[in-house]
N, C-alpha and C positions, 0 to 999 in steps of 0.2 A: 685551715692547715697553715702552720707557721714553720719556716725554716730559719737557720740561723747562719749568718755570713759575717766576715771581717772585712771592714773597709780598708782602703789603702793606708789609713791613718791608725790602724789597729783597733778601731773601735767596733763593737759588736753591732750588728745590724740584723733585725728581724725583717723576714719576708712574710707578709700576710697574704694568703691566697684569697682572691676575690675576682672573678671573671668580670664583673662589672666595672672594675676599675680599668681594664683594658691590658694590653700587652706590655710586659717589661722585659728587655732583653739584658742578658748579662753573659759575657763571654761565649757568645754563640748560642746560648740556651734561652728559650722564651719561657717567661712566667706570666702568669695571669694574677695581677695583684699589685702591691706597692712595697717600698723598702721603707722600714721605719726604724728610728732609733729605739733603745729600750725603753725610753720615757714615753714613747708613742709619736714624737715629732717625725715629720717625713724626711726621709733621707734621699738625696738625688740619686739616680741611676749612675753608678760609677763603676770603679774596677773593684768589685766585691769578690771575695773568696768564699766559697761555700765551705762550711764546717761540717765534717762527717762526724756526727755525734752517736754512730753505731760503733764507733771505735773511740771512747771517751779519752779526754786528755790525762795526762799523768802529771801530777805536781812534782816538781823536782826539789823546789824549797819554798820559802815564802814569797819569793819573787818569779821564778820562772817555772814554765810547765812544757810539756811536749804536747802538741796538737796534731790530729790529722786533717790536713786541709787540703783540698784539691789533689787528693791521692798521695800525698807524701806527709811524712813527719816533719813538723816545724816546731823550733824551739822558740818560744816568746816570753816576753815579759807579761806576768798575769794581771798587772795594774794596768799598764799603758797599752798593751797588745802588740808593743813593738817586736817585730821578729828579729832573731839573731842572724846576721847574714851568714851564708854558708862559706864565705871565705874568711870568716872572723874566727880565730883559734879558740878552742874551748880545753877545759881540763876539768875532769869529773873525779872527784874522791867518793869513794864507796864507804858506808858505815862499817863494812867488814875489814877494811884496810887498816892494819895495826899502826900504820904511821899517820893516819889521817887526823886523829885527835890533836897530835903534836903539831901538826901542819896548821890546823884550823886555831890553835892557841897562838901560834907564832903570828899568823895573819891578823888575829885580833890586836896584838901588840903593834905590828905595823900600822894598821889603820887608826888606831889610837895616837900613834905618833905623828901621824900625818893629819890629824884633825879632822877625820870622819866625822859625821853628824851622828846624832844620838840614835836615829832610826837604824841606820846601817849597822851600828855597834850593837844595837838590842838584836838585830838580825843575825848578826855573827854569834852572839852569845845563845840565842834559841839553837842554832845549828849545833854548836858546841854541846850544849845540853842533850839534844837528841843523839848525837854521836856516842858521848858517854853512857847514855842510858842503853844504847844498843850493845856497846862493849859489855856493860854488866849483864844484860838480860840474855846475850847470844855469845858467849865465850868460845863456844865450839865452831862458831861461824867466822871467828877473827882469823886472819892470815897475813903472813908476810907478802907484801906486794910483788908480784913478779914470780912467785914460787910455780905457779902453773904454767908459766911461759906461753901465756895467751896474748900476744902482742905482735902485731904485724907493723913494721916500720915502714913509713912511706918512702917512695924512691925520693932521693935528694933532688932538690932544684937548685936553681942558681942562687936563691936566696938563703939556702941552708949551709 
């Protein structure tokens, strides 16, 4: 039996079940076996988070995905595994947003003016192509943002 975990550095860890290896404890749970990195090298018992793969992750773009870890949805970098802290503001553009393509094109210009690397620029262009294709393939789903008024403003804090 193998289970998947994410360590505190965001690396995927495999847990291989083997009673002969003895007990391994993780966050109050007892496991029989050993933790290993994906390449098979041993991983020390540390602060691992169990990944629930009965609820698969959902890719957000080429860089980020939503994962179900320890009973909650976590947004993380797909490559490094770094989680986005809950106190870090996020902004999401959907393909159906009639203004999104213009915003993405403006972001591309600002990124170029600021000397972002070629990989980042290529990622922006990839997203622009996806949004443009969606707009052509699904014109019936395009809408002016806010028209449905499905927005709940947060209560103002001292910083707002």
